C-alpha positions in Angstrom: 110.9 174.6 149.8 112.0 171.5 148.1 113.8 171.9 144.8 111.7 170.7 141.8 113.5 168.2 139.7 112.7 167.9 136.0 111.7 164.4 135.0 114.6 162.5 133.5 114.1 160.9 130.0 114.7 157.2 129.7 118.0 156.1 128.2 118.1 155.5 124.5 117.3 151.9 123.6 118.6 150.1 120.5 115.9 149.6 118.0 114.5 146.1 117.9 113.9 144.3 114.6 110.3 144.1 113.7 108.8 140.7 114.2 106.8 139.2 111.3 104.0 137.6 113.3 102.7 135.7 110.3 106.0 133.9 109.8 107.2 133.6 113.4 107.9 130.1 114.5 106.6 128.8 117.8 107.9 125.6 119.3 104.7 123.9 118.1 105.0 125.1 114.5 108.6 124.3 113.8 109.3 122.3 110.6 108.4 118.7 111.0 109.8 115.8 109.0 107.7 115.0 106.0 106.1 111.6 106.1 106.3 109.5 103.0 103.0 109.4 101.1 100.9 106.3 101.7 100.3 106.0 98.0 100.8 107.9 94.8 97.3 106.8 93.7 94.7 109.2 95.3 91.9 106.5 95.1 94.2 103.9 96.7 95.5 106.4 99.3 91.9 107.3 100.4 90.9 103.6 100.6 94.1 102.8 102.5 93.5 105.5 105.1 89.9 104.4 105.6 90.8 100.7 105.7 93.4 101.4 108.4 90.6 103.0 110.4 88.5 99.9 110.1 86.3 100.6 107.1 85.5 97.2 105.5 84.3 98.7 102.3 87.6 100.5 101.9 89.4 97.2 102.4 87.2 95.7 99.6 88.4 98.6 97.4 92.1 97.7 98.1 91.3 94.0 97.3 89.8 95.0 94.0 92.8 97.2 93.1 95.5 94.6 94.0 93.9 91.1 93.7 95.0 90.4 90.1 98.6 91.4 90.7 98.9 89.4 93.9 97.3 86.4 92.3 99.7 86.6 89.3 102.6 86.8 91.8 101.4 83.7 93.7 100.8 81.8 90.5 104.3 82.5 89.1 105.8 81.3 92.4 103.9 78.1 92.9 102.8 77.2 89.3 99.5 75.9 90.4 96.1 77.7 89.9 94.3 76.3 93.0 97.3 76.9 95.3 97.7 80.4 93.8 94.0 81.2 94.6 94.4 79.9 98.2 97.6 81.9 98.7 96.0 85.1 97.3 93.2 84.7 99.9 95.7 84.1 102.6 97.7 87.1 101.6 94.7 89.4 101.9 93.8 87.8 105.3 97.3 88.7 106.5 96.8 92.2 105.0 93.5 92.6 107.0 95.3 91.7 110.2 98.4 93.9 109.6 97.1 96.9 107.6 97.3 99.1 110.7 101.0 98.5 110.9 101.7 100.1 107.5 103.5 103.4 108.1 104.3 104.6 104.6 108.1 103.9 104.7 107.6 102.4 101.2 104.9 102.4 98.6 101.8 100.4 99.8 102.0 98.2 96.7 105.6 97.3 97.5 104.7 96.5 101.1 101.8 94.3 100.1 104.0 92.6 97.5 106.5 91.6 100.2 103.7 90.5 102.5 102.4 88.2 99.7 105.9 86.8 99.0 106.3 86.0 102.7 103.0 84.2 102.7 104.0 82.0 99.7 107.4 81.3 101.3 105.8 80.2 104.6 103.6 77.8 102.6 106.4 76.4 100.7 108.4 75.8 103.9 105.4 74.0 105.4 105.3 71.7 102.3 109.0 70.9 102.8 110.5 72.8 99.9 114.3 72.4 100.1 116.8 74.2 97.9 119.2 72.0 96.1 122.7 71.9 97.4 125.4 74.2 96.0 127.4 71.2 94.8 124.5 70.0 92.8 123.8 73.4 91.3 127.5 73.8 90.3 127.5 70.6 88.2 128.4 71.4 84.6 125.7 71.3 82.0 126.0 70.6 78.3 124.5 74.0 77.5 126.8 75.9 79.8 129.3 78.2 78.2 132.9 78.4 79.4 133.7 81.3 81.7 130.1 82.4 82.1 129.3 84.3 85.3 126.2 83.2 87.2 125.2 86.8 87.8 125.2 88.0 84.2 122.0 88.6 82.3 120.9 85.8 80.1 120.8 87.4 76.7 119.2 84.4 75.1 116.1 84.8 77.3 115.9 88.6 77.0 114.7 88.6 73.4 111.2 88.4 72.1 109.7 85.1 73.3 106.2 83.7 73.1 104.9 84.7 76.6 102.6 81.7 76.8 105.5 79.3 76.1 107.7 81.1 78.6 105.1 81.0 81.3 104.6 77.3 80.6 108.4 76.7 80.8 108.5 78.6 84.1 105.6 76.6 85.5 107.5 73.3 84.7 110.7 74.4 86.5 111.5 72.5 89.7 110.1 74.4 92.7 113.4 75.7 93.9 114.6 76.9 90.5 111.2 78.5 89.8 111.2 80.4 93.1 114.6 82.0 92.6 114.0 82.7 88.9 110.7 84.5 89.8 112.2 86.5 92.7 115.3 87.6 90.7 114.4 87.9 87.1 110.7 88.8 87.4 110.3 90.5 90.8 113.7 92.2 90.7 115.2 91.1 94.0 118.9 91.0 94.5 120.8 87.8 95.4 121.6 89.1 98.9 117.9 89.7 99.5 116.9 86.3 98.2 119.5 84.7 100.4 117.9 86.3 103.4 114.4 85.3 102.3 115.2 81.7 101.6 117.9 81.3 104.3 120.5 80.2 101.8 123.8 81.5 100.6 124.2 84.1 97.9 126.2 81.5 95.9 123.4 79.1 96.1 120.9 81.7 94.9 123.2 82.6 91.9 123.8 79.0 90.9 120.1 78.0 91.0 119.2 81.0 89.0 121.8 80.0 86.4 120.4 76.4 86.3 116.9 77.7 86.0 117.9 79.8 83.0 119.6 76.8 81.4 116.5 74.7 81.8 114.2 77.5 80.5 116.5 77.9 77.4 116.3 74.1 76.8 112.5 74.0 77.2 112.0 77.0 74.9 114.0 75.3 72.2 111.8 72.2 72.4 108.4 73.9 72.4 108.4 75.0 68.7 109.3 71.5 67.8 106.4 70.1 69.9 104.0 72.6 68.4 105.1 71.6 64.9 104.2 68.0 65.4 100.6 68.8 66.3 
């Protein structure tokens, strides 16, 4: 008669840690890099998303939001109302063609701003705008102070000035001076960025900015005298 064997108990196993199913990560749910927001303005962000999907009404919303700022930029750069209007329209035509390429690496307004500047620069190149030579820009001026660095802020222009007189003086600057003054002192670009935009040296950018400030200072001194004669 075969001997009956008692069933053997399984070997003791080490306890396994409990798995929190709600927080367990699967390969598909691992942390993903956070994409930069398309816009901090909810209305603009919604319009931008829809415009990128081909919604023409949404594009019209973006035009309404940004048209004044882009027109002001173009006007400051070219100093001519008719040209500024044309360049504003061209900037938004370019936006319509390229809006799908915006990926949110920077604020949409910044991206559009650069696009508009590029449109203006392309137009100025077509018209044959040439920056003055570094030698010409380095010529001493009567108003120039000894030992002054081109890159220093112009304290004379940083005070409270009649904005209309200042805008008129900017409009009357030679095209090359006005362009660099607007890009650096108004739009906030650094000289190395301007040098790339305009295909010139950093020294040339600095010297033309310096000359632009001198001309503005001289113009702003004469405007009160001109107004007093009227």
